[in-house]
C-alpha positions as CSV (number, residue, x, y, z in Angstrom):
1,M,-17.7,1.0,0.7
2,N,-16.4,-2.4,-0.2
3,L,-12.8,-3.1,-1.1
4,K,-13.3,-2.6,-4.9
5,E,-14.9,0.8,-4.2
6,A,-12.1,1.7,-1.9
7,M,-9.5,0.8,-4.6
8,A,-11.3,3.1,-7.1
9,A,-11.7,6.0,-4.6
10,R,-8.3,5.9,-3.0
11,H,-5.6,8.3,-4.3
12,S,-2.4,9.6,-2.8
13,V,-2.9,12.6,-0.5
14,R,-0.1,14.7,1.0
15,Q,-1.9,17.5,2.8
16,Y,-3.9,16.7,5.9
17,K,-6.3,18.6,8.2
18,N,-5.5,19.3,11.8
19,K,-8.2,16.8,12.9
20,P,-7.3,14.0,15.3
21,L,-8.4,10.4,14.7
22,T,-11.3,9.3,16.9
23,P,-10.8,6.5,19.5
24,E,-13.2,4.3,17.4
25,I,-11.1,4.9,14.2
26,I,-7.9,4.2,16.1
27,A,-9.3,1.0,17.5
28,A,-10.4,-0.2,14.1
29,L,-7.0,0.5,12.5
30,Q,-5.2,-1.1,15.4
31,A,-7.3,-4.3,15.0
32,E,-6.3,-4.4,11.3
33,V,-2.7,-3.8,12.1
34,E,-2.7,-6.7,14.6
35,A,-4.4,-8.9,12.0
36,C,-1.8,-8.0,9.4
37,N,1.0,-8.7,11.8
38,R,-0.4,-12.1,12.6
39,D,-1.0,-13.0,9.0
40,G,2.2,-11.6,7.6
41,G,4.6,-12.2,10.4
42,L,5.4,-8.4,10.4
43,H,5.9,-5.7,13.0
44,I,3.7,-2.9,11.7
45,Q,3.0,-0.1,14.1
46,L,0.2,2.6,14.1
47,V,1.6,5.9,15.2
48,T,-0.9,8.7,16.1
49,N,-0.6,12.4,17.1
50,E,3.1,12.5,16.2
51,P,4.1,15.3,13.8
52,K,7.9,15.2,14.1
53,A,8.5,12.6,11.4
54,F,6.9,14.9,8.8
55,D,8.3,18.1,10.2
56,S,11.5,18.2,8.1
57,F,13.0,19.7,5.0
58,M,12.5,16.4,3.1
59,A,8.8,16.2,4.0
60,H,8.2,19.8,3.0
61,Y,10.1,19.2,-0.2
62,G,7.8,16.3,-0.8
63,K,4.8,18.7,-0.3
64,F,3.6,17.0,2.9
65,S,1.8,19.0,5.4
66,G,-0.3,18.3,8.5
67,V,0.8,14.7,8.8
68,S,0.6,13.5,12.4
69,N,-0.5,9.9,11.9
70,Y,1.3,7.1,10.0
71,F,1.8,3.4,9.8
72,A,5.4,2.3,10.3
73,L,6.0,-1.0,8.3
74,A,8.7,-3.1,9.8
75,G,9.7,-6.7,10.0
76,Q,12.5,-9.3,9.9
77,K,15.1,-8.6,7.3
78,G,15.0,-10.9,4.4
79,P,14.2,-11.2,0.7
80,E,10.4,-11.3,1.2
81,L,10.1,-8.3,3.5
82,D,9.5,-5.6,0.9
83,E,6.8,-7.6,-0.9
84,K,5.1,-8.5,2.4
85,C,5.1,-4.8,3.5
86,G,3.6,-3.8,0.2
87,Y,0.8,-6.4,0.4
88,Y,-0.2,-5.8,4.0
89,G,0.5,-2.1,3.9
90,E,-2.1,-1.8,1.1
91,R,-4.5,-3.9,3.1
92,L,-4.2,-1.2,5.8
93,V,-4.5,1.6,3.2
94,L,-7.8,0.3,1.8
95,K,-9.1,-0.3,5.4
96,A,-8.3,3.4,6.1
97,Q,-10.1,4.4,3.0
98,Q,-13.2,2.4,4.1
99,L,-13.0,4.3,7.4
100,G,-13.1,7.7,5.6
101,L,-9.4,8.5,5.8
102,N,-6.7,9.3,3.2
103,T,-3.2,7.9,2.8
104,C,0.1,8.2,1.0
105,W,2.9,5.7,0.7
106,V,6.2,7.5,1.8
107,A,9.6,6.0,1.1
108,M,12.1,8.9,1.4
109,T,10.4,12.2,2.1
110,Y,10.1,11.9,5.9
111,S,12.6,12.0,8.8
112,K,13.4,8.4,9.7
113,G,15.4,9.7,12.7
114,K,12.4,11.5,14.1
115,A,9.9,8.8,13.4
116,V,8.4,6.9,16.3
117,F,8.7,3.1,15.9
118,S,10.5,0.2,17.4
119,T,12.4,-2.7,15.8
120,A,13.5,-6.0,17.4
121,P,16.9,-7.6,16.6
122,G,17.0,-8.6,13.0
123,E,14.2,-6.2,12.0
124,K,14.2,-3.1,9.9
125,L,11.8,-0.3,9.0
126,C,10.8,-0.8,5.4
127,I,8.5,2.2,4.6
128,V,5.8,4.4,6.2
129,I,2.3,5.3,5.1
130,A,0.9,8.8,6.0
131,L,-2.6,8.7,7.3
132,G,-5.4,11.1,8.2
133,Y,-8.2,13.3,7.0
134,G,-7.0,14.8,3.7
135,E,-7.4,18.4,2.6
136,N,-8.5,16.8,-0.7
137,Q,-9.2,13.4,-2.1
138,G,-6.2,13.3,-4.4
139,I,-6.3,12.7,-8.1
140,A,-6.2,9.5,-10.2
141,H,-2.8,8.4,-11.6
142,K,-2.3,7.5,-15.3
143,S,-2.2,3.8,-16.0
144,K,-0.5,1.6,-18.5
145,P,-2.7,-0.4,-20.9
146,F,-3.7,-3.9,-19.9
147,E,-1.4,-5.5,-22.5
148,K,1.7,-3.9,-21.0
149,I,1.3,-5.6,-17.6
150,A,-0.7,-8.8,-18.3
151,S,-0.5,-11.8,-20.6
152,A,-2.3,-15.1,-20.8
153,E,-2.2,-18.3,-22.8
154,G,-5.2,-18.4,-25.1
155,Q,-8.4,-16.6,-24.3
156,I,-8.2,-14.1,-21.4
157,P,-10.8,-15.0,-18.6
158,S,-12.8,-12.1,-17.3
159,W,-11.5,-12.6,-13.8
160,F,-7.9,-12.3,-14.9
161,R,-8.7,-9.0,-16.8
162,S,-10.5,-7.7,-13.7
163,G,-7.5,-8.6,-11.5
164,A,-5.0,-6.8,-13.8
165,E,-7.3,-3.8,-14.1
166,A,-7.5,-3.7,-10.3
167,A,-3.6,-3.9,-10.1
168,L,-3.4,-0.9,-12.4
169,L,-5.3,1.1,-9.7
170,A,-2.5,0.3,-7.2
171,P,-0.1,3.1,-6.1
172,T,3.5,2.5,-7.2
173,A,6.8,4.5,-6.7
174,M,6.9,7.3,-9.2
175,N,3.8,5.7,-10.8
176,Q,6.2,3.2,-12.5
177,Q,3.8,0.2,-12.6
178,K,6.7,-2.1,-13.2
179,F,4.9,-5.4,-12.5
180,K,3.7,-8.1,-14.8
181,F,1.0,-10.8,-14.3
182,E,1.0,-13.9,-16.5
183,L,-1.7,-16.6,-16.6
184,H,-0.9,-20.3,-17.2
185,G,-4.0,-22.4,-16.7
186,S,-5.4,-21.4,-13.4
187,Q,-2.0,-20.2,-12.0
188,V,-0.9,-16.6,-12.0
189,T,2.7,-15.6,-11.9
190,A,3.5,-12.1,-10.6
191,K,6.8,-10.5,-11.4
192,A,8.5,-7.3,-10.3
193,G,10.4,-5.2,-12.8
194,L,13.5,-3.2,-12.2
195,G,13.2,0.1,-10.4
196,F,13.0,1.8,-7.0
197,Y,10.8,-0.1,-4.5
198,S,9.6,-2.5,-7.2
199,K,9.1,-5.3,-4.7
200,I,7.0,-3.2,-2.4
201,D,5.0,-2.2,-5.5
202,L,4.6,-5.8,-6.5
203,G,3.1,-6.6,-3.0
204,I,0.7,-3.7,-3.4
205,A,-0.3,-4.8,-6.9
206,K,-0.8,-8.4,-5.8
207,Y,-3.2,-7.4,-3.1
208,H,-5.2,-5.4,-5.7
209,F,-5.1,-8.3,-8.1
210,E,-6.6,-10.7,-5.6
211,I,-9.5,-8.3,-4.8
212,G,-10.2,-7.7,-8.5
213,A,-9.8,-11.3,-9.7
214,G,-11.3,-13.1,-6.7
215,K,-9.0,-15.4,-4.8
216,E,-11.3,-18.4,-5.5
217,N,-10.5,-18.2,-9.2
218,F,-6.7,-18.8,-9.2
219,T,-3.6,-19.7,-7.3
220,W,-0.3,-17.9,-7.2
221,A,2.4,-19.8,-9.0
């Protein structure tokens, strides 16, 4: 499937089968992790066959089961880290979907103390993404209307509408969808609203917007 198809097919999944990732799948994911780290200046890590991070009260409270693979998204502390982790994390999420896997962004309902990851001086763990073969394919979330998250001066170009509609497919914390896209000429401004993890959500939504709109049609303001 292409990235637009992956966006439409991908839903959050919390229950996973006891089925290990194949060496070929791991190699493909690792290559994408390395590309994201190069492009984003991040320290994302792919962790496989490690169930302890999701063997806790919080994980069970969050209705997670069977999770033994995850991405640990880390990088240098700073004001851009959350948005970068959202952007490149969603790039990994859609790559996983293309490879026949399921995913779920996880901010709180896992055991950070048991998770396997490393950070260099000045770095921190931002968030993790559960990964594997889902017991189901998840269900689509409800979306706000286009007018609530997008505005343009004058007539709305079809590419801008497509970008905003793609952003509405993006996963966000508590399905808040607290982001806004504004078009001025050929420049798009993306803004995060107030709320938990809103900057991570903005990064996720911006990656979706680029896929839907086509990067050749605009520049970020």
